[in-house]
C-alpha positions as CSV (number, residue, x, y, z in Angstrom):
1,M,0.0,0.0,0.0
2,N,1.4,3.4,-1.0
3,V,0.6,6.2,1.4
4,N,1.5,9.6,0.2
5,T,2.3,12.7,2.2
6,K,-1.0,14.3,1.4
7,D,-2.9,11.4,3.0
8,I,-0.7,11.6,6.1
9,L,-1.3,15.3,6.4
10,R,-5.0,14.9,6.0
11,Y,-5.1,12.1,8.6
12,Q,-3.1,14.3,11.0
13,L,-5.4,17.3,10.5
14,K,-8.4,15.1,11.2
15,S,-6.7,13.8,14.3
16,F,-5.9,17.3,15.4
17,F,-9.5,18.4,14.9
18,V,-11.1,15.4,16.6
19,L,-8.8,15.7,19.7
20,T,-9.4,19.4,20.0
21,C,-13.1,19.0,19.8
22,M,-13.0,16.2,22.3
23,G,-11.0,18.4,24.7
24,I,-13.4,21.3,24.3
25,L,-16.4,19.0,24.7
26,A,-15.0,17.4,27.8
27,F,-14.2,20.6,29.6
28,W,-17.0,22.9,28.2
29,G,-19.1,22.7,31.4
30,T,-16.3,24.1,33.5
31,L,-15.9,27.5,31.7
32,H,-18.4,29.3,33.9
33,S,-17.9,27.2,37.1
34,P,-16.9,29.2,40.2
35,F,-13.6,28.8,42.0
36,L,-13.8,25.6,44.1
37,Y,-12.0,23.8,46.9
38,D,-8.5,25.3,47.3
39,D,-8.9,28.0,44.7
40,A,-9.6,30.6,47.3
41,H,-6.3,30.0,48.9
42,A,-4.3,29.3,45.7
43,I,-5.8,32.1,43.6
44,V,-8.0,34.6,45.3
45,E,-5.9,35.1,48.5
46,N,-2.5,34.2,47.2
47,P,-0.1,37.2,47.8
48,Y,2.5,35.9,45.3
49,I,0.2,36.4,42.2
50,Q,-1.3,39.7,43.1
51,Q,1.0,41.6,40.7
52,L,2.9,40.1,37.8
53,S,5.6,42.9,38.0
54,G,7.0,41.5,41.3
55,F,6.7,37.8,40.5
56,Q,10.4,37.1,39.9
57,E,11.4,38.7,43.2
58,N,8.6,37.1,45.2
59,V,8.6,33.6,43.8
60,G,11.4,33.1,41.3
61,I,11.0,31.0,38.2
62,E,14.2,29.1,38.7
63,N,13.0,27.0,41.7
64,I,10.7,24.4,40.1
65,F,9.9,22.8,43.4
66,N,7.7,25.7,44.6
67,R,5.3,25.3,41.6
68,S,6.6,28.5,40.1
69,V,5.3,27.7,36.6
70,L,1.8,27.2,38.0
71,L,2.0,30.4,40.0
72,L,3.2,32.2,37.0
73,T,0.2,31.1,35.0
74,F,-2.0,32.3,37.8
75,A,-0.2,35.6,37.9
76,I,-0.6,36.1,34.2
77,N,-4.3,35.2,34.4
78,R,-4.8,37.6,37.2
79,E,-3.0,40.4,35.4
80,I,-5.1,39.9,32.3
81,G,-8.6,39.2,33.7
82,E,-8.2,39.8,37.5
83,L,-10.5,37.2,39.2
84,E,-12.7,36.4,36.2
85,V,-13.1,32.7,36.4
86,F,-13.7,32.2,32.7
87,G,-10.1,33.1,31.9
88,Y,-8.6,30.7,34.4
89,H,-10.7,27.8,33.1
90,L,-10.1,28.7,29.4
91,F,-6.4,28.7,29.9
92,N,-6.6,25.4,31.8
93,I,-8.6,23.9,28.9
94,I,-6.1,25.1,26.3
95,I,-3.2,23.7,28.4
96,H,-5.0,20.3,28.6
97,I,-5.7,20.2,24.9
98,L,-2.2,21.2,23.9
99,T,-0.8,18.5,26.2
100,G,-3.0,15.9,24.7
101,L,-2.0,16.9,21.2
102,I,1.7,16.9,22.1
103,W,1.4,13.4,23.5
104,Y,-0.6,12.2,20.5
105,F,1.8,13.4,17.9
106,L,4.9,12.3,19.7
């Protein structure tokens, strides 16, 4: 069987579309959900993510053990949309979909 590049590309685009739609469908209900469980402590009351400008001095991106990447995403979300829940959930969905796509295409 001879498979050409065009067929492979078409298959990969279909896979990309299906996986993206599945991710959106799976997490769609969370977009307007309120903050739950530890979100009050981790996001609303967290002094380290109040202002993005002082993030490096307060947390430091070089220490991976203090969850600095997670805190950085929270700080960016807070800078862009303050405490609007939709932005946090949308960013989380995008991260999950991109992670799934990366694992699929590896």
